C-alpha positions as CSV (number, residue, x, y, z in Angstrom):
1,X,67.4,35.7,-82.6
2,X,64.5,38.0,-82.4
3,X,65.1,41.5,-84.2
4,X,63.6,44.2,-82.1
5,X,61.9,47.1,-84.1
6,X,64.0,50.5,-84.1
7,X,61.8,52.0,-81.3
8,X,63.3,49.3,-79.1
9,X,66.8,50.2,-80.1
10,X,67.8,51.4,-76.5
11,X,66.8,48.2,-75.0
12,X,68.7,46.2,-77.7
13,X,71.7,48.2,-76.6
14,X,71.0,47.3,-73.0
15,X,71.0,43.6,-73.6
16,X,73.9,43.7,-76.1
17,X,76.0,44.3,-73.1
18,X,77.7,41.1,-72.1
19,X,78.1,41.8,-68.3
20,X,74.3,43.0,-68.0
21,X,73.3,39.7,-69.6
22,X,75.5,37.8,-67.4
23,X,74.0,39.7,-64.4
24,X,70.4,38.8,-65.5
25,X,71.4,35.3,-66.2
26,X,73.2,34.8,-62.8
27,X,70.1,36.8,-61.1
28,X,67.7,34.3,-62.8
29,X,69.6,31.4,-61.2
30,X,69.2,32.8,-57.8
31,X,65.7,33.9,-58.5
32,X,64.3,30.6,-59.4
33,X,65.7,29.2,-55.9
34,X,64.5,32.4,-54.0
35,X,61.1,32.2,-55.2
36,X,60.8,28.6,-54.3
37,X,62.5,29.4,-50.9
38,X,60.1,32.3,-50.3
39,X,57.2,30.1,-50.6
40,X,58.7,27.4,-48.5
41,X,59.5,30.1,-45.9
42,X,56.1,31.1,-45.7
43,X,54.9,27.7,-45.3
44,X,57.4,27.1,-42.4
45,X,56.2,30.3,-40.7
46,X,52.7,29.6,-41.3
47,X,53.0,26.1,-39.7
48,X,54.7,27.7,-36.7
49,X,52.3,30.5,-36.4
50,X,49.4,28.1,-36.4
51,X,51.1,25.3,-34.3
52,X,52.1,27.6,-31.3
53,X,50.4,30.7,-29.6
54,X,51.3,34.0,-30.8
55,X,53.4,34.7,-27.7
56,X,55.4,31.4,-28.3
57,X,55.8,32.3,-32.1
58,X,57.2,35.5,-31.0
59,X,59.7,33.7,-28.8
60,X,60.6,31.4,-31.6
61,X,61.3,34.4,-33.8
62,X,63.3,36.0,-31.1
63,X,65.6,32.8,-30.7
64,X,66.3,33.0,-34.3
65,X,66.7,36.6,-34.4
66,X,69.2,36.7,-31.5
67,X,71.7,34.2,-32.9
68,X,71.5,35.8,-36.3
69,X,72.3,39.2,-34.6
70,X,75.2,37.9,-32.9
71,X,76.5,36.1,-35.7
72,X,76.0,39.7,-37.9
73,X,77.8,41.4,-35.2
74,X,81.0,39.2,-35.1
75,X,81.3,38.0,-38.9
76,X,83.5,39.6,-41.3
77,X,82.1,40.0,-44.9
78,X,84.7,37.5,-46.2
79,X,82.7,36.9,-49.5
80,X,83.2,40.2,-50.4
81,X,87.0,39.9,-49.9
82,X,87.0,36.8,-52.1
83,X,85.1,38.7,-54.7
84,X,87.4,41.8,-54.4
85,X,90.7,40.3,-54.5
86,X,90.0,36.5,-55.8
87,X,88.2,37.7,-59.0
88,X,91.1,39.5,-60.7
89,X,93.4,36.9,-59.5
90,X,91.3,34.2,-61.3
91,X,91.0,36.4,-64.2
92,X,94.8,36.5,-64.6
93,X,95.2,33.0,-63.6
94,X,97.0,34.1,-60.4
95,X,96.6,31.0,-58.5
96,X,98.9,31.7,-55.5
97,X,97.2,34.9,-54.9
98,X,93.8,33.3,-55.1
99,X,95.0,30.8,-52.7
100,X,96.0,33.5,-50.3
101,X,92.7,35.2,-50.7
102,X,90.7,32.0,-49.7
103,X,93.2,31.1,-47.0
104,X,92.7,34.6,-45.4
105,X,89.1,34.6,-45.8
106,X,88.9,31.0,-44.4
107,X,90.8,31.9,-41.3
108,X,88.7,35.1,-40.6
109,X,85.6,32.8,-40.7
110,X,87.2,30.4,-38.1
111,X,88.2,33.1,-35.9
112,X,85.1,35.0,-35.9
113,X,82.8,32.0,-35.6
114,X,84.7,31.0,-32.4
115,X,84.4,34.4,-30.9
116,X,80.7,34.7,-31.7
117,X,79.6,31.5,-30.2
118,X,81.3,32.4,-27.0
119,X,79.7,35.8,-27.0
120,X,76.4,34.4,-27.8
121,X,76.3,31.9,-25.1
122,X,77.8,34.2,-22.7
123,X,75.3,37.2,-23.2
124,X,72.2,35.0,-23.2
125,X,71.9,34.4,-19.4
126,X,71.9,38.2,-19.0
127,X,69.4,39.1,-21.7
128,X,66.9,36.0,-21.5
129,X,64.5,37.7,-19.3
130,X,64.5,40.9,-21.4
131,X,63.9,38.8,-24.5
132,X,61.0,36.9,-22.7
133,X,62.6,33.5,-22.4
134,X,61.6,31.2,-19.7
135,X,63.8,28.2,-18.6
136,X,62.8,25.8,-21.1
137,X,63.1,28.4,-24.0
138,X,66.5,29.6,-22.6
139,X,68.2,26.1,-23.0
140,X,66.7,25.8,-26.7
141,X,68.2,29.3,-27.3
142,X,71.6,28.1,-26.1
143,X,71.2,24.9,-28.3
144,X,70.6,27.5,-31.5
145,X,73.7,29.5,-30.4
146,X,75.7,26.4,-31.7
147,X,74.7,27.4,-35.2
148,X,76.4,30.9,-34.9
149,X,79.7,29.6,-36.6
150,X,78.1,28.4,-39.6
151,X,75.9,31.5,-39.8
152,X,79.2,33.6,-39.5
153,X,81.0,32.0,-42.4
154,X,80.6,33.5,-45.8
155,X,84.0,32.3,-47.5
156,X,82.1,29.5,-49.5
157,X,79.7,31.9,-51.1
158,X,82.5,34.2,-52.2
159,X,84.4,31.2,-53.8
160,X,81.3,30.2,-55.6
161,X,80.4,33.8,-56.8
162,X,84.1,34.4,-57.9
163,X,83.9,31.3,-60.0
164,X,80.7,32.1,-61.5
165,X,78.7,29.1,-60.0
166,X,75.5,30.8,-59.0
167,X,73.7,27.8,-60.0
168,X,75.3,26.0,-56.9
169,X,74.3,28.9,-54.8
170,X,70.8,28.4,-56.0
171,X,70.6,24.9,-55.1
172,X,71.8,25.5,-51.6
173,X,69.1,28.4,-51.2
174,X,66.6,26.2,-52.2
175,X,67.5,23.2,-50.0
176,X,67.6,25.2,-46.7
177,X,64.1,26.4,-46.8
178,X,62.8,23.2,-48.2
179,X,64.3,21.3,-45.1
180,X,62.9,24.2,-42.8
181,X,59.3,23.8,-44.2
182,X,59.4,20.0,-44.4
183,X,60.5,20.0,-40.5
184,X,57.8,22.6,-39.8
185,X,55.0,20.7,-41.4
186,X,56.0,17.5,-39.4
187,X,56.2,19.3,-36.2
188,X,52.8,21.0,-36.9
189,X,50.8,17.8,-37.9
190,X,52.7,15.6,-35.2
191,X,51.9,18.3,-32.6
192,X,55.7,18.6,-31.4
193,X,54.9,21.9,-30.2
194,X,57.6,24.7,-29.5
195,X,60.4,22.4,-29.1
196,X,59.7,20.7,-32.4
197,X,59.8,23.9,-34.4
198,X,63.0,24.9,-32.9
199,X,64.7,21.7,-33.7
200,X,63.2,21.6,-37.3
201,X,64.6,25.1,-37.9
202,X,68.0,24.1,-36.3
203,X,68.7,21.2,-38.4
204,X,67.6,23.0,-41.8
205,X,70.1,25.9,-40.8
206,X,72.9,23.2,-40.0
207,X,72.5,21.3,-43.2
208,X,72.3,24.3,-45.4
209,X,75.4,25.9,-44.0
210,X,77.3,22.6,-44.4
211,X,76.1,22.4,-48.2
212,X,77.9,25.8,-48.9
213,X,81.2,24.4,-47.7
214,X,80.8,21.3,-49.6
215,X,80.2,22.8,-52.8
216,X,83.2,25.4,-52.5
217,X,85.5,22.5,-51.7
218,X,84.4,20.6,-54.6
219,X,84.5,23.4,-56.9
220,X,88.1,24.0,-55.9
221,X,89.1,20.5,-56.4
222,X,87.6,20.6,-59.8
223,X,89.8,23.5,-60.7
224,X,93.0,21.9,-59.3
225,X,93.2,24.6,-56.6
226,X,94.5,22.8,-53.8
227,X,95.8,23.9,-50.2
228,X,93.3,27.1,-50.1
229,X,91.3,26.2,-47.3
230,X,94.1,26.3,-44.6
231,X,94.5,28.4,-41.5
232,X,96.9,31.2,-42.8
233,X,95.9,34.4,-41.4
234,X,98.6,36.9,-41.1
235,X,101.2,35.4,-43.5
236,X,98.3,35.5,-46.3
237,X,97.3,39.1,-45.6
238,X,100.7,40.4,-45.6
239,X,100.7,39.4,-49.4
240,X,97.5,41.0,-50.2
241,X,97.7,44.8,-50.3
242,X,95.2,46.9,-48.2
243,X,93.4,43.5,-47.2
244,X,93.1,44.2,-43.5
245,X,91.9,48.0,-44.4
246,X,89.1,46.1,-46.8
247,X,88.0,43.7,-44.3
248,X,87.6,45.9,-41.3
249,X,85.9,48.6,-43.1
250,X,83.4,46.2,-45.0
251,X,83.0,44.3,-41.8
252,X,81.9,47.2,-39.6
253,X,79.7,48.5,-42.5
254,X,77.9,45.2,-42.9
255,X,77.8,44.3,-39.1
256,X,76.0,47.5,-38.6
257,X,73.6,46.9,-41.6
258,X,73.1,43.3,-40.8
259,X,72.7,43.5,-37.2
260,X,70.5,46.6,-37.6
261,X,67.9,44.5,-39.4
262,X,68.5,41.5,-37.1
263,X,68.3,43.5,-33.9
264,X,65.0,45.2,-35.3
265,X,62.8,42.3,-34.3
266,X,64.9,41.8,-31.0
267,X,64.3,45.6,-30.0
268,X,60.5,45.5,-31.0
269,X,60.3,42.6,-28.7
270,X,62.0,44.4,-25.9
271,X,59.9,47.4,-26.2
272,X,56.4,45.9,-27.0
273,X,56.7,42.2,-26.1
274,X,56.8,38.9,-28.0
275,X,53.5,39.2,-29.8
276,X,54.5,42.6,-31.3
277,X,57.9,41.0,-32.4
278,X,56.0,38.2,-34.2
279,X,53.7,40.8,-36.2
280,X,57.0,42.6,-37.0
281,X,58.8,39.4,-38.1
282,X,55.9,38.7,-40.5
283,X,56.2,42.1,-42.0
284,X,60.0,41.8,-42.3
285,X,59.6,38.4,-44.0
286,X,57.3,40.0,-46.7
287,X,59.7,42.9,-47.0
288,X,62.6,40.6,-47.3
289,X,60.7,38.3,-49.9
290,X,59.7,41.5,-52.0
291,X,63.2,42.9,-52.0
292,X,64.8,39.7,-53.2
293,X,65.1,40.9,-56.9
294,X,67.6,43.6,-55.6
295,X,69.4,41.1,-53.4
296,X,69.8,38.7,-56.3
297,X,70.9,41.6,-58.9
298,X,73.4,42.5,-56.1
299,X,75.1,39.3,-55.8
300,X,75.6,39.1,-59.6
301,X,76.4,42.8,-60.0
302,X,79.5,42.9,-57.7
303,X,81.8,40.3,-59.4
304,X,80.8,41.6,-62.9
305,X,81.9,45.1,-62.0
306,X,85.1,43.8,-60.4
307,X,86.2,42.6,-63.9
308,X,85.7,46.3,-65.5
309,X,87.9,49.4,-65.5
310,X,86.4,51.8,-62.8
311,X,87.9,54.6,-64.8
312,X,85.8,53.9,-67.7
313,X,82.1,54.9,-67.9
314,X,81.3,51.2,-68.3
315,X,80.7,49.9,-64.7
316,X,78.8,53.2,-63.9
317,X,76.3,52.7,-66.7
318,X,76.0,49.1,-65.9
319,X,74.9,50.3,-62.3
320,X,72.4,52.7,-63.8
321,X,70.9,50.1,-65.9
322,X,70.8,47.5,-63.0
323,X,69.2,50.2,-60.7
324,X,66.5,51.1,-63.2
325,X,65.8,47.5,-63.7
326,X,65.5,46.7,-60.2
327,X,63.5,49.9,-59.4
328,X,61.0,48.9,-62.1
329,X,60.6,45.6,-60.4
330,X,60.2,46.9,-57.2
331,X,57.2,49.1,-58.3
332,X,55.7,45.9,-59.9
333,X,56.1,44.0,-56.5
334,X,54.9,46.7,-54.4
335,X,51.5,46.8,-56.4
336,X,51.3,43.1,-56.1
337,X,51.6,43.1,-52.4
338,X,49.0,45.9,-52.1
339,X,46.8,43.6,-54.0
340,X,47.4,40.1,-52.4
341,X,49.2,41.0,-49.1
342,X,46.1,41.2,-46.8
343,X,44.2,38.0,-48.1
344,X,47.6,36.1,-48.2
345,X,48.4,36.8,-44.5
346,X,44.9,35.7,-43.7
347,X,45.3,32.5,-45.4
348,X,48.9,31.7,-44.3
349,X,49.0,33.1,-40.7
350,X,45.2,33.7,-39.8
351,X,43.3,36.6,-38.9
352,X,45.0,37.0,-35.5
353,X,48.1,38.2,-37.5
354,X,46.3,40.4,-40.0
355,X,47.7,43.6,-38.2
356,X,51.1,42.8,-40.0
357,X,49.6,44.1,-43.4
358,X,49.3,47.6,-42.0
359,X,53.1,47.5,-41.4
360,X,53.8,46.0,-44.9
361,X,51.9,48.7,-46.4
362,X,54.3,51.4,-44.8
363,X,57.3,49.7,-45.5
364,X,56.4,49.0,-49.4
365,X,58.2,52.6,-50.0
366,X,61.4,51.4,-48.7
367,X,61.3,48.4,-50.9
368,X,61.5,50.5,-54.0
369,X,64.1,52.9,-52.5
370,X,66.3,50.1,-51.5
371,X,66.0,48.4,-54.9
372,X,67.1,51.5,-56.8
373,X,70.1,52.0,-54.7
374,X,71.3,48.5,-54.6
375,X,74.3,49.1,-57.0
376,X,75.9,51.9,-54.8
377,X,77.8,49.5,-52.5
378,X,79.3,47.5,-55.2
379,X,80.5,50.7,-57.0
380,X,82.0,52.0,-53.9
381,X,83.9,49.1,-53.3
382,X,85.0,48.8,-56.7
383,X,86.3,52.2,-56.4
384,X,88.2,51.7,-53.1
385,X,85.8,54.0,-51.2
386,X,84.7,51.5,-48.6
387,X,85.2,53.9,-45.8
388,X,82.7,56.2,-47.5
389,X,80.3,53.5,-47.5
390,X,81.0,52.8,-43.7
391,X,80.5,56.4,-42.9
392,X,77.0,56.2,-44.7
393,X,76.1,53.1,-42.8
394,X,77.0,54.5,-39.3
395,X,74.9,57.7,-39.8
396,X,71.8,55.9,-41.0
397,X,71.9,53.2,-38.5
398,X,72.4,55.5,-35.7
399,X,69.4,57.3,-36.8
400,X,67.4,54.1,-37.2
401,X,68.4,52.7,-33.7
402,X,67.2,56.1,-32.3
403,X,64.0,56.0,-34.2
404,X,62.9,52.4,-33.9
405,X,62.6,52.2,-29.9
406,X,61.4,55.9,-29.8
407,X,58.6,55.4,-32.4
408,X,57.5,52.1,-31.2
409,X,57.1,53.5,-27.7
410,X,55.0,56.4,-28.9
411,X,53.0,54.4,-31.8
412,X,53.4,50.8,-30.9
413,X,54.4,48.3,-33.8
414,X,53.3,50.9,-36.5
415,X,55.7,53.2,-35.2
416,X,58.5,50.4,-35.7
417,X,57.4,50.3,-39.5
418,X,57.7,53.8,-39.8
419,X,61.2,53.8,-38.4
420,X,62.4,51.0,-40.8
421,X,61.2,52.8,-43.8
422,X,63.0,56.1,-42.7
423,X,66.2,54.0,-41.9
424,X,66.3,52.5,-45.5
425,X,65.7,56.0,-47.0
426,X,68.6,57.3,-45.1
427,X,70.8,54.4,-46.0
428,X,70.2,55.1,-49.9
429,X,70.5,58.6,-49.7
430,X,73.6,58.7,-47.8
431,X,75.3,56.2,-49.9
432,X,74.4,58.2,-53.1
433,X,76.7,61.2,-52.2
434,X,80.1,59.4,-52.2
435,X,78.8,57.4,-55.4
436,X,78.3,60.5,-57.3
437,X,81.7,61.9,-56.1
438,X,83.5,58.6,-57.3
439,X,82.0,58.8,-60.6
440,X,83.0,62.6,-61.2
441,X,86.5,61.7,-60.2
442,X,86.6,58.3,-61.8
443,X,89.8,59.2,-63.9
444,X,91.8,59.1,-60.7
445,X,90.7,55.7,-59.6
446,X,93.1,52.6,-59.8
447,X,92.6,49.8,-62.1
448,X,93.1,46.6,-60.3
449,X,91.1,44.1,-62.5
450,X,93.1,41.9,-64.8
451,X,91.1,42.5,-67.8
452,X,87.7,43.2,-69.0
453,X,86.1,39.9,-69.9
454,X,82.7,41.4,-71.3
455,X,82.4,43.4,-74.4
């Protein structure tokens, strides 16, 4: 082991924290696959951008965004349910409770997926004209709607996170963009046109979603946890205290947040047309890619804090360290994007999409803000303050939904970027208020985890 000098003693104390090391290790697993996935995602978008006209590229983006928006509206955040209730059950070896958690979560996924696909297909005939879809594109969008149930399921990821199998999540996250990039390359060089890209993106999403279920089922069998993936909605919920309150609060909060992001591209397309939607999608792709470190830390952070006592300072200190780490990474990433963003867009998409760089520059500040604020959601859920998080999401989202079409109408696609920046800042600031309140009153919080597994 390397012995750091005394001036590095604060850093030594940081990395002496077992939970912090676990977060970094799991984030590294996910980071390795996400770097690959981001590059492959750019390759897929590049092939699509060059293989079809800007207008048809925008239509392709709108089809994908529409189905994702429908799934985001309908799905429950069941992975959070599994982590919130399943992680303490595993820590205490309470397998009957863990089975109840999985059965409840699985049942919610099946029910919400069925509702979502019916809504997606039912609404499409009424929205197709506004979305800029012609007759052929309409039927391809209907085909894409059959993916909604797999997009609305998150029980498998919750199982793998609760069981600390982030390596398997990393494999899945690399496989899906690989298949999408491979299909896009084939569609581009074989000149299959617009339909070829839709089929390639469809197949990659279907296979990627199936992999999650296969990994989760295999891990349950490996641990001799049988009979968990069964439809037992109400019976399981009755044995889990406040489970319905938790799933409804987190579902509404994340439906608002996720659908807000998914609907952004659709709203830009409705106000400004498919070509502007394509530009905004490219900027959003860069934003999502540069925000990946915070997403990875959040996926690792939540299971770890659920193993800690919220009445102590440890989870809050862990949140502060993780936020500072993410914020520092965000600043470095923003500087890199400023330097390489313009030539990268020209190389990957061509000069006709270069206006997207102006949007990216506006949205860089939101990257840093969102990275600094990523631990707040997990800390509020740990504290049982999911309704406070929901309130913050509602207020921020209402403001964003008002700003996005308004600023887009006044200033074009650049206005959409300013609206996105304002929405991200409001999101973090409004969540900070209940987080600070929960910390000040942490002595009153219940301790539901089985034990502190890290020291």
